PLY file of the C-alpha trace (Angstrom):
ply
format ascii 1.0
element vertex 82
property float x
property float y
property float z
element edge 81
property int vertex1
property int vertex2
end_header
-12.14 -0.29 -20.12
-9.90 0.88 -17.29
-9.39 4.29 -18.93
-13.13 4.70 -19.44
-13.84 3.86 -15.80
-11.07 6.22 -14.65
-12.52 9.04 -16.77
-16.04 8.53 -15.38
-14.90 8.45 -11.75
-12.51 11.40 -12.19
-15.36 13.47 -13.59
-17.43 12.91 -10.45
-14.91 13.52 -7.64
-13.22 16.72 -6.42
-9.75 15.18 -5.91
-9.02 13.74 -9.37
-5.41 12.98 -8.45
-6.55 10.64 -5.65
-8.40 8.34 -8.08
-6.70 4.97 -8.56
-8.15 1.84 -10.11
-6.87 -1.70 -9.62
-7.59 -4.19 -12.39
-7.57 -7.97 -11.93
-8.53 -10.43 -14.65
-9.46 -14.01 -13.85
-9.40 -16.59 -16.61
-12.09 -19.15 -15.93
-14.72 -20.47 -18.31
-15.87 -16.90 -18.60
-13.32 -14.08 -18.37
-14.06 -11.95 -15.31
-12.48 -8.54 -14.91
-12.70 -6.93 -11.49
-11.97 -3.29 -10.77
-11.41 -1.75 -7.35
-11.85 2.02 -7.22
-9.78 4.01 -4.71
-10.86 7.61 -4.06
-10.26 10.18 -1.33
-12.36 9.67 1.79
-14.35 12.86 1.24
-15.28 11.76 -2.30
-16.68 8.33 -1.33
-20.23 9.68 -1.03
-20.09 11.25 -4.48
-19.06 7.98 -6.11
-21.62 5.90 -4.20
-24.47 8.40 -4.52
-27.79 8.49 -2.74
-28.91 4.91 -2.07
-26.05 3.70 -4.32
-27.53 5.13 -7.49
-24.28 6.55 -8.90
-22.17 3.40 -8.47
-25.04 1.32 -9.86
-25.16 3.58 -12.92
-21.39 3.32 -13.37
-21.66 -0.48 -13.26
-24.45 -0.47 -15.85
-22.52 1.80 -18.23
-19.36 -0.29 -17.89
-21.25 -3.49 -18.72
-21.56 -2.35 -22.34
-17.86 -2.53 -23.33
-17.44 -5.67 -21.21
-20.22 -7.47 -23.08
-18.73 -6.38 -26.40
-15.43 -8.00 -25.37
-17.18 -11.14 -24.12
-16.24 -10.54 -20.48
-18.01 -10.14 -17.17
-17.18 -7.14 -15.03
-17.20 -6.48 -11.28
-16.72 -2.99 -9.86
-16.23 -2.25 -6.17
-15.06 0.67 -4.05
-12.18 0.22 -1.61
-12.92 1.28 1.94
-10.49 3.81 3.36
-8.88 2.96 6.69
-8.91 5.72 9.28
0 1
1 2
2 3
3 4
4 5
5 6
6 7
7 8
8 9
9 10
10 11
11 12
12 13
13 14
14 15
15 16
16 17
17 18
18 19
19 20
20 21
21 22
22 23
23 24
24 25
25 26
26 27
27 28
28 29
29 30
30 31
31 32
32 33
33 34
34 35
35 36
36 37
37 38
38 39
39 40
40 41
41 42
42 43
43 44
44 45
45 46
46 47
47 48
48 49
49 50
50 51
51 52
52 53
53 54
54 55
55 56
56 57
57 58
58 59
59 60
60 61
61 62
62 63
63 64
64 65
65 66
66 67
67 68
68 69
69 70
70 71
71 72
72 73
73 74
74 75
75 76
76 77
77 78
78 79
79 80
80 81
């Protein structure tokens, strides 16, 4: 799933080399996988999209492989410090 998410985000941004994704898996009753996307500051708007439509679409697309694996997924974007 991480490679799929990386491919989607890299296709959207201008600085593909700046894309980094952290993956953390929590084993509770239900397996929860959380991803934190790191992109260049100037590409944040492209990943979020107008009114958050792009990131919402990314989350919806990534739910499909997560459900097939019996996992829940959380995707967030890391804020860049100035």
